[in-house]
Structures are given as C-alpha cells and as structure tokens.
N, C-alpha and C positions, 0 to 999 in steps of 0.2 A: 504493499499499499504505500502510495505516496502522496503526501499532501501536496495536492496541487502545489506539490511535493509536501504532505503534511510537514511545511517544513516537517516535511511530515509525510504522511503516507501518500506516495503519488505512484500510480502505475506508469513508471517512467515518463514523466511529466510531458506528453504532447497530444489536438483534433481540429487543427484548422482546416478550412476548405481546401487550401492549397495542398497541405500535407496529404490530405485524403485523396486529392487528386492525383498525386504522384503515385499513391498506392493503387489508385483505380486503373491508371494506365497499364500498370503492371498486370493487374487481373483481367483487364479486358483482353489482353493479348492471350493469357493463359486460358481464357474461357473458350477460345475458338478451337484451339489445338493442344495436343500434348505439348508441353513446354519444358525447356531446361534453363534454369537460372544459374549463373547470370546469363543474360541474352547473348545472342551470336555477336553483337557489336560491341560487347563489353570489352574493355582492355585496361590493363593496369596503367593508371595515369596519375599525374600529380594532383593533389587536393587543390581545387580553386580557391579555398579559403586561406590555406596555408601560405605564410609569407616566404619568399626565397631568402629573405634575410634572417630567418629563424636559425638559431644554433642550439646545439644540445649543451646543457650544463646548468649549474646554478641550483638555487633552492627557492621554493615558492610555499608560502605559509598562508593557509586558508582556514577561515572558520567552517566548521561542518555542524554547527548546531550543538544541542545538548548531547552528552555522552550517551550512546545507545546501549541497550542490553545485549546486543549482538551485532557483528558485521556480516552475519550469514544472510544474504539476501533471500534464501529460500525459506527461512523461518522467521525473519524479521524485515518485512517489506517496507522500508522506510528510505528516506532520501540519502541518510547517512550510509546505510548498507548498500544502496545502489552505487554511490560514488566510489566506495572501496571496492565492491566486487567487480565493477566494470573495469577497474584498473588490474585486478588480479586475474580475472577469468575472461576468456573470449567467447563470443556467441559463434553460431555457424555462419551467419552472414552479417555483413554492415549494410547501411545505406548510403548512397551518394549524398553529399552534404547539401547539394542544391536540388537534385531531380528525385531523390529517394529511390532510385533504381537500385536493386540489390547488388551487392558486390561481395566476393568471397572472403572468408576469414578462416575459421577452422574447416569449413567445408569448402571443396572446390567447386562443387555444383549440386543442385538439387533437381531432380526430374519429377515432372507432375504428369500424371496420366490423363488421357483424353477426358475421362469422366471426373477428374478433380478429386479422385478418392485415393489414389495410390502415390505415395512420395518416396522417392529413392534418394537417399542422402549419400553423397561420396565424400568422406572425410579426406582432406589433403594428405597425400602421401608423405609429405614433409612435416606434418604437424607433430610436434613433440612437447612434453611437459618440460618444466624447468629443470628437472633431474635427468633429462635426456631420454626418458621412456617415451615410446611412441603414443600418441593419443589415438585410441582404437574404438571400435564399435562396442567393445566391451565396457569402456568407460561410459559411453552413450547410455547403454542398457542399465548400467548400475545407477547412474543419476536419475534415469527415467523411473526405475523401480523405487528408488529411494524417495523421491518426491511423492509418488503415489502410495507409499506404504501408509496405511492408516494411522501408524504411530507417529509419522512425521508431521509436525506442525507447520506444513507448508500450504495451508488451505488456499491462499491467493493463487498458487500455481497449479493447483490440482485440476481445475476444471477445463483448462485448455488441453492438457495431456489425456484426460479421461475420454476425449473424442476420438482417440485412436486405439486400434487393437495393441496387442503386445508387439513391440519391435521385433522384427525378423532380421537376425544378423546374417547378411549374405557372405560376408568374409570380414577380415580384420578392419577394413576401412569402408564397408558398405552396409548401410541399414535401410530396411524397407518398411514402411509404415502404411497401414490401411486405415482411413478415416471411416467413422460410422456413416457420415453424411457429408454432402457438399457444404462447405463453410469458407467464406472468404478469409477468415481469420486463422485458418489452419496453416497456411504457408507462414503467416507472421509468427505464429507460436513456434514453428520448427526453426525458422531462420533466426529467431532471437533466443533459442535454447542454449543455455550455458551448461557445458559439460564439466563434471568434476572428476578428479583422478580416483579411480577405484582403488588403486594400490595404496592410497593414503586413507580414505575414508571408510573402506570396508571393515566391519567389525566394530566400528565406533558407534555410539549413540549419536545420531545426526542432531538430535535436537540440542545436544550439548556442545556442538561444534560452532563456537561463537567467535573466537578470536585467533585461532591457530589455523593458518593455511600455508604450510611450508612448501607445497608443490603447487605451482600455478602454470596457466598457460599464457596469461597475459604479459604486458610489457613491464609491470611493476610487481614488486613483491615487498612484503612487510619486513622492515629492518628493525624497528623498534617501536614499543608501545608503552605508554604510562598511563595506567587506568585513570579515567576521568580527566585526563589532561591533554595527551596528544597521541597521534598515531603517524609514524614516519615511514614513508615508502620510498624505495630506491629503484631507479630505473635499471633494468637488466641489460646486460651487454650481449646476451646470447638468445634474444627472442628471435625465433626462426623467421619471422615476417618483417624484420626491421629493414631490409634492403628493398622491399617492394616500393615502387614509386608512390603510391597512394598514402603511404605512411611518412614519407619524407616531409620534414618541416612541421610535423605533429608531434605531440606528446614530448615537449622538448626539455622539460625540467628533470635534472638528474635526481633531485630529491623533492618530494612533496610531503609537507607536513601538515596534516589535519589537526586543528585545534578545537577543543570542545569547551563550551561555556554553557551554563545552565540558563542564563537570561540574556535577552538582547542588549540590556544595558552593559552586561559584562564584555559582550562581543565588541560593542562600540568603543568602550574604554580600551580594550586590547588593541583594537585597530588604530586609535588615535596614538597610542605609545609606541606603534610599530611592531608589536608583538605578532600581528598578522599583516599580510600584504594587502588584501583586498576586503571589502565589506559590502554584501549584497543584501544585508537584512535591514536596511534603513527604513524606520518608520517615517511617517509624514513629519513628525516632530523633529527627528533627527535631521531629516533632508532639508526641511524648510528653515529650521532655526539653529540647530546645533552645528551643522556643517558649514561653519563660516569662520572667518578669521585669516590669519597669516598663512596657515597651511594650504588654504584654498585660494586666497588671493594671490600667492606667489606660485600657485599650481604645482606645489610639491605633492599635492594630492589631487588626482584627477577625478572628476565627477561627472558621470554621464547618465542621462535618460535615453534608454536604448529601445527603439521600435523595431522589432524584427517580426518573424512569423511564428515565434514560440507560442504554442497553444496556451490559452488562459484557463486556469483551473477554477476551483470554486472553494470558498471558506464559509464557515458559518457554525451554528450550534446544532449538531445532530441530536436528535431525540430518540431514546430506545423505544421503538414502537412494540417491543416484545412485552413491555410492562405498563401497568397503570401509573400515572394518568395518561401517558403519552401513547397509549393504544387507541385514544379517542381522537379522531381527526379534528373535532371542534376545539379540543384543548390545544392541539398543535398549531392550529390557525390563530387561536388566542394568543398563544406564545409570540407568534410572528407579529401580531398587531401591537405588542407591548414594547418593542424595541424601536426607539426613536433614531433610526440610522441617519436620517438626513441632518438632523440637528448635531449629531456627533460628528458626522462628516464636515459640517460647516464650522462648528466650533472648535473641534479638537483635531481634525485631520486636513485642514487647509483646503477642503474642497476637492482633494485630489482624486477621490475615488467615485466609481459609479456604483449605484445600488444594484445588487444582483438580484435576478429573478429567473435564472436559467442555469442548468448544469453545463450547457453548451453555448456559451456566449459567442464562440467563434462562428456558429453556424447561422448567424442572422446578419442582416444588412438591409440595404435599400430594396433588394429584390425579395428579401425574406424577412420582413419586420417581426419583431419579437412581440407576440401577443399574449405572453404569460402574464398571469396576475402579479402586480407588484404590491406587496403587502406593506401598506403604509402604517405609520403609528396612529393607532385609533383605539384608546383605551375603552371607550363606550362599546365599540364593536366587540372587543375582547371580553367585556363584562357579559354582553348578550350571549356570546358563544359559550362562555363558561356556565351561565345559568341554564342554558338549553342541555348542557352536558351533565346537569345535576349538581353543580358546585354552588352552594348557598353559603352566604356569610353567616358565621356565628355571631349573634348580637353582642356577646360579652367581649369576644376577642377580635372580632373583625376578620378573622381568618376563614377562608373558604373551607367548607367541609363537604364531604359526601359519604354517606353511609357511616357516619360517625368519625371519619378519618379526615384529619386536616390536610390542606394542600401544601405539603412540605416536600420539597425535593432537593437533591445535591447536584450542583454543578461541578462536574470534574474538570478542574483546571490543571494546566501544565505549562503556563506561561504567565508568570507574575506581572510582566509588564502589560498584560492585557486587562488586568483587574480594574484599572480606572474606567473601562468601558462597561465591565461587568457590574461594578457599583451602581452605575446609572440604570442599567436594566433591572438590578436587584430592587433599587427603589421603586421603579415602575411597577414591578410585580407586587410589591409590598402594598402599593396604593390600592390594588384591586383585591388584596387579601391572599396573596400567595407568598410563601417563604421560601426564598432560594438560598441554600447554604452553599458556600463555595469551599471545596476541598482541593488543595493543590497537591499535585504528585510530580516527581521528576519524570523526565522523558521515559526512562526505562519502565518505571512502574506504570505509566499511563499506557504504553504501548501493550504491556501485558494485559491490563484491564480491557483494552480494545479487542485484544485477541479472545478473550473470555466473554466479551459483550457485558462486561461489568460496569455498567454505568447507567444514569438516568438521562443527563445532558451533559455535553461536552463542547470543547472547542476543536475543530478540526479543519485543515486546509488540504485540499488535495491537488496535486499536479495532474496534468493531462498528458496522455501518450500521443505520439504521432498517429499511430493507427488506433483510433478510438472505437471502442465497443463497450456497450453498457453492460455486457453480460456479467462480468465479475462482481460488479457493485450493486446491480439493481434486479437481478433475476432472483426469484423466490427460492430456488434451491440453494442458493448461497446463503440465505438467511439464517440457516441452521448449522452451517458449516463453521466450526470454530476457526478463528484466525482468517476468516475470509474478509473481503473488503466491504461486504454488506453489514456494516456495523449497525445499521439502523434497524434491521430485522424487517426491511421492506419487502412486502409481497403484494403483488398486483397481477391478476391473471391477464388482463389485457396488455400490460407491459410485457409480461412473459411472452405472449404471442407475437408482439412486435419485435422483441429481441430475437426470437427464433426466425422470424421473417427476414430481418436485416442481415443475419448471418448467411442466408441463402443469396443475398442480393449483391452481385458483383458491380453493378451500375452505380457509380458513386453519387450521382445526382439523386437517384431513386432512394439510395441508402440514407442520404442526408435528410430527405423528406421524412423517412421513418424515424430517424433520430430526433427530429424536431417534434414529431408527434410523440415519441417516448418522453422527451423532455417536458412537454406540456402536461402530460399525465402525472409525471413525477411531482412537478410543481403543485398540482392540484392536491396531491396527497400530503404535501408540506412535511416531509420527513426531516427537514433541517430548516431552521430559522436562518435564512441567507443574510449575510451582511454586506460587505463592501469589497470592492477589488479595484486593481489598477489595470490598464491595458498597455503598460510599458514596464520596463524593467529598470530598477535603480542600481547603480554600481559606482563605488568609490574605490580607488587603489592608489597605493604610493607610486608616484610617476616616475618609475625606473624600470619598467619592463617594455619590451617590444610587444606590440600587439598588431593584429591585422587592422586595417583602417576602419573596418566595421566593428572592431572591438569584439563583438560577439559574432557567431555564425548565424545562419539563417533561422535555424529552429531551436536554438539552445539558450540556455540561461548562463549563469556564472560558471557552469562546467565548461564553457568555451575557453576560459582562462587555462584550464589544465590541458586542454587539447591543442590550442593555437598560440598561446603567449609563449615568450621565451625571456631568459635572462640575458640582457643585452649589456655587455661590459661598459660600452661608451655612454649609454643612457644612465647607467649606474654611477659612473664617474661624474656626469654632468649634474646628476641629482645630489650626490654627496658634496660636490663643489658649491653648488647654489645654497644648499642648507648651511654649510660651514660659513659662507660669506653673507648670508641673509639675503641672496639675490633671487630673482624670480625665474622661473622656467617659461618656455613658450607656452602660451595658452592652448588649452583643448577645448573641443567642441562641447557644448553643454548637452546638446541633442544629437544622438546618432540615429539615423534612419537606414536601416541595412538596405532596402531596395534601392534608395537613391544613390547611395555610394556605390553599391555593386554594379548597378546599370551603368554609371558614369564611367566605371572602369572597365 
C-alpha cells in the first residue's frame, strides 16, 4: 500500500490519462495478435531524461519518512519499503520513461498467446544474483509460492497472482503461466513481478524477513543500518546490467543514505541543518512562510514547484465500514459534512489546495467534468443525517446516543503535525454531540493496525500507480483479506461488477469511462472523508547537485533524484565557496513544467 504514497501506502504511486494511454497502446497491439515484449522495434538506447553530464560517485542523503516496521515490500507495502526494495531487487520489465513501452530487465522477453491467456517468460541468460548465482525459474516459482502462501502477510500482492495457475517451469530460464481469464492487468502484474533469491529465503519465516537482504539482483545493496535513524546503501560494481545503454547516466550516487524522522517538523529541521540533501515533504506553512531567508535568497537552497504527469493520489480520513457507527452511510456522510475544509485551506494552507471529491482526479477535465458530490461544511445537514441514523442527544450531557451507547470514537493518528487540523474537526464534532478521541501511534504501529483493520477512523494518503486499477483497494473480496489495501471494508456489488468489466477492457477510453463510473459510486458511499490535495510537487534541495533540466522525470516524484541526479564536483565547489564567502549562486526557476522544458529540448 502506498499512500498516494501513504507517505504512506501507495500502490507504486501512479493513473493519469497519458500514463494509461501508453499502456493502452501496448495492449491494443497485443489484443490483435500474439505478441512478444519488448516489441520488434525496441532497442537498447540511452535514457532521454538522463543527462550526458552525469557521473557516478558521491553521496546523497534523503528523508524517507518515519522508520518503518519492515523494508520487505511484500509484507509491508509502504513508500519506504518501495524505495528500498526498488533499489535492491529488479522486476522482470521496466517501462520507457516517456512512452511507457516495456523494456527488458530480468526478463529478456515475455510472449503472450493469441487468446491473451498464456504468458511465457524468458529470464535473461546473463541475469545473476549479487553472489554470482544465476537467477532462475526456480527463484521465480519460490517467490510466487511464498507470496501466495496463506501464512505470508502479503495480502496486497496476492490478488494479482491468484489470477494465474501454478507456474510451469519449462527450463532453468523459462516459465509459462496460464491466466484464468483475459485481464489487461495480467501483463502488468508479470512485468512488475520482483523475484527473490530462493537460496537465501528458503526455510526462513518470510514474515520476519524485515531488514536483512544480503543477496540482491538490483544495483544497490544495504551496507549499514542504524535502527530508527538511517539506512545506507552502496552502489554495486558488479551489476550485470550496468553497461546497457539505457542505464547509463542513471542511478549515479555511489552511496544513498535514507534518513528516518518521526515527524515532518523533525524532517524540516534536519534539512535546514544539512543533515539531508533534499526535502519533499513541505507543508503549505513551510513552503510559504518558513522557507525564506538567506539560504533561499542566495539560492544555496533551490526551491521548485514541479508540474509533470505524476499521477495525483488521494488523502483523507478512512472510516472502518466493518464496525458501527461507520457501517451506516448516513453517519459517514455526516462526518464529511462536519469538516470545514475550505476554511482550513484559506486560513491555514494559504489556499494552495483543491478540495478532493474523487479517487481519480486525473481522469477529469474539460471533456469529462467531475460531477461527483462535493461534501461541504454543513453542520445542520450533518445533524439531520445523524438524527435519521438514530443518534439522539442526551439532554444531560449533550452527547449523541443510540441504543444507550454514546457516540464516542477514536481517531488513530500517526502524524502529530496534522493534529492542528484534527483539533478543528474535533471541535466541530463536539458541537453536534460526538466525542472524537485522538490516539497517536508511530508509523510502524500504525501500519500494523492497518494490516489488521484495527481502527475506527484514521489519516491516510495514497499514492497512485501508473497502471491504475481499482481492484486491490475497492473490490469486495479484498475487504476481508488481512493486510490488503481495502482498509475501509468497502463492499459494493455494482462496483465489483464494474471492476470485473474494466479488467476485460483493453480500450483505454472505454476503461477510463468505467473508472469514472466506479469513482462516482465510491464517492456516493463515502468510505473516506476526503480532505485536500495539490496538483504539483514541492521540492527543496541544497543547490550542489547536477539535475536534468526538468529536475524530475515525466511520471515520478522525488524518487527522480535517486535515479537522475548526480554529485557534481564543480557545483559542489561553487556551493561551498558561495557559502564560505556569503555570496549568492545563480538563481533557479521557481516553477518547473516538464512538458514545456522537454518539448523545447
């Protein structure tokens, strides 16, 4: 789970129309004939985002949020685990950074049959683990079976693999799978599948494999970790793909150090003192008021608003629909009507945000206006809804009661810097007779509660994947699977039917229509009090690194820095000299628009 990256739980953060369009082109081709990926016109070529000036070396220190309970992406689907795992382990395929066309990684090719049901995977004959052992079909099968083992707490990953029969190992490098039914997401599931080394994990309790990953397939390995403080990763010199053209100029830092801080305020202080090199967690307050002064006036710190095509996620207050009182839709709607979002945005957030009323903000525009209900702050409407739901005020206490029970619930918090907004909400609820108690837990404890669905209301933010499918988060069958992304307990037969329908739809335009219909139905059910969101990305960094002119790539967030930035000795020297002499550096652009810069180039 990635909070639209929960800073948080995010199914690999990406669903814009253009992203899906890239995917669609792929599948429209495969729908007509048997296909082999990568396509016949694919060739190993330089990454168009990577700078020819990039060099390998240096160290990059980056905030990675609170310290997680695990770095095992299969059992802890969070943005922290995603960042670490994507450096440690390779998937079968990559996508082109502009076109999203598949390109090989661990697999040299994947064949798809005419009927779209049989997939034959050819692992690259040169693919080896970091200890020199070959990566084989046995590793594939071991990983597959481990994820689907009922004992494995890998709920988020199970539903996509369950669509296939048992993998048939043709030989050491070839696997064949038969899908139960035609589904556009089958190819995505296989292409992004991450294989683990059988000779390391076999015989171990997979649910306990949280921090030790000595044998890897990726470019980086863990070199040092201090619990609760940092994780240090070193670039390998023996990665078998390093000389391929498409990787030249990418993943340039010799050392990556992820730093962990419990709160955003601590992250911000660490950035200002230079303990970390970049900061992408700025609130409106930090961005508009705190990020000022000499560090910025002299451009020692660069500060950009970046507009690219990274999908926009969602954030808000999920309600556990499995339990009273949030099993009643009238109560859920009332909860939405008691949050004064617009006033908070105006008075505390500098008006930077738009009010969310959709899980797929990207799918709307002039041609497809968003007609979802926008739940405004209306306490009287909330009172009527609660009255209809049977909640009556106790004349002595003023607290709403139903069947002799007071309306008291716990908000499971995980971000103390958000409490200033929660207090406003708490007061609004109190005015209508609801007591909201706030319980704070650290990130690790919070994710554990989410895996167990052990909460009443909480704060969550979800990242969006490139290939967006509502199945994992909104299908009824995921509501009862522990550690799934359906933390809400959302069940809706019509939504289930539409999810199944879109899985069979290879036409991107038609699939987007279905997604908008799903979005509308989900919003009517109000499983989450949606709050606010921005449609750009904030980034600040010490101005001593080489970056592409676009700073970020087309579809990504601050992870772009790990992939495309580099330690530039000349820029580092200029930076050190300017600071020592109190001089300014050349100004940088306040706003970066990827499409404008890239089209000009």
